[in-house]
N, C-alpha and C positions, 0 to 999 in steps of 0.2 A: 685557617683555610679561607681563601678569598671566595667571596660570593659572586661567582662569574655569571650565574643565571640572571641576577638582578641588573647586570650591566647590559643585557640584551635590549633591543628596541621594544617599545610598547607593542608594536604590531606583532612581533614574534611572541612576546609573552601572552598577549591576548589570544593568539592562535593556539598556544599550548593550553591555556585555560579553557578553550572552547571544547576540549575533549573531556572535561570533567563535568560531573553533575553540578548544576548551578549552585546548590547549597555548599559544595566543596570549593567551588571557585570563589564564592564570597568569603569563605573562611580564610583564604590566602591574604585577605586585607589586614590580617593581624600580624603578618610576618614583619613588616616594616612600613615606614612612610612611603617607600618606593612602590609598594604593592597596594596601598590603601584604596585607591580608586580604579585600579586596572580592571576589576570585574565589571565595572559599569560600561566598559567599551567592548566586552566580549560579544562577538556576533552570533554565538550559538547558545541557546537556552535549553537545558535539559532538566525537566521537573519530574519528580517521582514522589508520591505521598507515602512510600514505605522504604525501609532500609534496603530490602531486597524483595522484588516482586515474587510472590509465590511461596514465601516462607511463612510459617505459622506464628512467628514472633510479632509482638505489637510494633507498629510502625513508630517512627520518630514523632510523627505528627499526632498520632493517637495518644502517645505519652504526654506530649505537651498540652494537648487539648484536655486530657483528663485532669492535669494539674490545675488548669485555668478554668475548668468547668465550661469548656467550649466544644462545639461540634467539630469533630476532626476534619471534616470536609471544609467547613468555613475557615478553620485555622489554616489549612493548606492553601485555600484560595486567597486568603489575606496575604500569605507569603508571595504567591505568584503576582498578585497585584502590586505589592510593594516593590518587587524586583522590577517590574515593567515601568513603574513610576520613577524609580531611582536611577534607571539607566541614563547614559548620555544620549539624549534625544537625537544628536547629530550622527550617531553611529547606527547603521542599519542592523536589523535582526535578519539573519539569513537562514538560521536553523531553529526550529521550535519543536521540541519533543516533549510529550506529556504521557506519563504512565500513572494511572490513578485507579485506586480500588473502589472509589465511589463512582457510581454509574453516571452521575450528572456533571456536566461541565459547561461553563458559560462560554459559548463559542464566540461571543462578541470580542473576546480578548485577541482573537487572531483573524476574524472575518475580513478585516479591511487593512491588513498589513501589506503595504505596497512593496516592501523590500524582501519579504519572506521567500526563500529559495527552497528550503526543505521543511516539510511538515510531517511529523510522525505522531500518530495518536493510537493509544492502546487502552482498551477496556472502557470506552466512553459511550455516552448517549448524547448524540447531537440532535437538538430539538429547537424549534421555534425561530428559525431564521428564514428569510425570504430570498436572500442573495448572499454570495460570497465574492469578495473582490481581492484576489491574490494574483495580480498580473505577472509577478516574477517567479511564481512557483514552478520548480522543475522536478521536484521529487515529492511524491505523496504516498505514504504508507499507512494503511488502516488495518489494525489488528483487533479482533474481538470487539467490534463496534456494533452498537445498536442504533438504528435509524427508525424512529417511530413511523416515518413515512418514506417510501421508496423515493419520492420526489426530493427529499432532503439530500439523499445520496447523489442523485443526478445533478442537483444544484451545486454540490460541492465540486463536481467535475466541469460543469458548464462554465465557459469563459476562462478556461486555463490554457491560454494560447501557446505557451512554451513548455507544457508538461512533458517530461522526458521519461521519467521512471515512475510507474504506477504499480503498487502492490497491495493486495487485500488478502486477508485470512480470517475467516470466521465472521463474515458480515451477517447481521440478523435484522429483520424488520418486524414491526408490530403486525401480527397476522390480520388485524382489522383493517390495515391500510396496505396490504401486500400488493394489491392491484392498483395500477394507475394508468393514465393515458400515455402510451408510448409515443404518440404522435407529437407531443410537446417537445421531445428530445430526439426526434428522428433524424435531424440534421446535425446532431452533436458530432464534432470532429476534433480529434487530438492530433493535429498535423505534425507536431514535433516529437510525438511519442516514439521511443526506441525500445522500451522494455515494459511489458505488461505481464505481471505474475499474479493470477487470481486463483488462489487455492482455497478449497473448502468454503466457497462463497457462492450463494445463489445470486448471480449477478444479472441485473437488468440492462447492462451496458450492451448496446448493439455492436456486433462484430465490425461493422463498417467504421466505427469510431476508433478501432485499433489497427486499421489497415497500413499504418506507417511503421509498425513495430518490426524490429529485427529479431527480438526474442518474445515469444508468446507462450504462456502456460495458462490453460483454462480448464476448469472443471465443466464437463459437458452435462447439461441437464435438459429438461424438456424445453426450457426457454430457448436454448441454442439449437436443439434438434428441430425446432419448429421453423427456423429461418429458411426462407425460400431463396433469397438472393444473397450471394457471397460477394464481398468486395475482392479486388485483386490485391494480394499482399506482396507488393513489388520488392520490399526490402527484407522480407522474412527469411531468415536462414536457420532458425531453431524453433521447432514447434513441439510442445509437450501437451498432450491431451489426457485428462483423467476422467474416467467414467465408470459407471456401474456395469454397463453392458453396451459395447460399442455398436453404433449404427454404421455399418461398413459403407453403405451407400452414401451416407452423409460425409464420412471421412474421405472417400474417393472424390466426392464433389468438392470438398474443401481443398484437397491436394491439387486439384486442377487450377486453383486460384493462388497457388504458392510456387511460382515459376523458379525461384532461386533457393528453395529449401535444401539444406545440407544435412540437418540432423532432425530426426523424427523420433519422438518418445511417446509410446502408447501405454498407459498404466491403468489397469482395470481393477476395480474394487468389487468384492462379492458380498459385502455385508449389508448392502442396501438394495432396494428395488425401485426402479423407475419405469413407469408404465410405457410411455410413448417411445422411449429410447431403446426398447427391446426389439423393435422392428428391424428387420434386416440382419438378424443374428446369424450364427454359423449354420443353422439348419436351413436357412433360406439364402445361403451364399450363392451368388452367380458371378462368374468372371466378368469384370467390367469390359465393355467394348472399346474403351479408350484408356491408354496408360498415361497418367499425368506426366507432364513434361519434366517435372522435378525429379521423378523416379528414374528416368532414363538419362538425365543430363547432369544433375548436380548432387543428388542424395549420396552422402558418404556413410552415414551411420543410422541404423534403425534399431531401436530398443523396445522390446515387448515385455511388459511386466504385469504381475498380478499382485496387488497390494504391496507388501514389503518383501516379497520373495526374491527380489533381485532381477528376475526376468531373463529374457534371452536377447542377446545383442548380436547384431550382424553388421559387418562392414562391407560396403559396396566397393567393387573394384573400379579403379579410375580408368 
């Protein structure tokens, strides 16, 4: 049987390899001479220090480290460094994804990558950097991340002029440094942002930094409930709010600043308690004196839910 895949252009083969974990992409170098150096030009790097994240079995790196009497994390980082040093330097890195069970990661590996377009980090602690230069970054996903200082999180976002897709889930900060001077980042602006999905994250990001988004999902906490001035979300068509107990006055005020909103989702959780956000609850409800423009002109769907109950969905007549 003819090997038709190997006859494909290098660009096509590298694109195919970009969907594989980097360890597997390198393994294809054993297929034949045709494949020997292709992995060095793959524009996407996917690193994981375990066979499958979340399984109880020993990871590949732990097994190798045990045999060589080395620290598993150091062994993994040696592999990451060797890949970065062995790549074709003329080929840009566009996607860099790291999933690691060890909480520490040397952010210097990616802090100044001028060609990086997509950055996805899972389960890491980012510490000890004063600036991050990623001028080409368009997608940033942070999952189960620990930032010893809130300022490190803000620095990661500052200077991202073309960021389009931003997602967080489970951000944590060292309680000793949970507070910081918001004035340093009060002018933070993500002018190219189209999608912001911030679930299960106590975020210090000001709402005005998200005003260009077309899709916005945020968990409302005391930080957001305390905002006095809302930006106008000119492009926002889908808004999802998650809270413990909704501050209806706050929501009405927010909706006044979403003139093109078409889809509204309100999801309420009952297992936590948030002090300041309980103001303006059902017992103190008062009909608003002004109906937000989006409710009367553009809104098509409104979904009200409690936790995972599915909620109540209504469709507005056009």
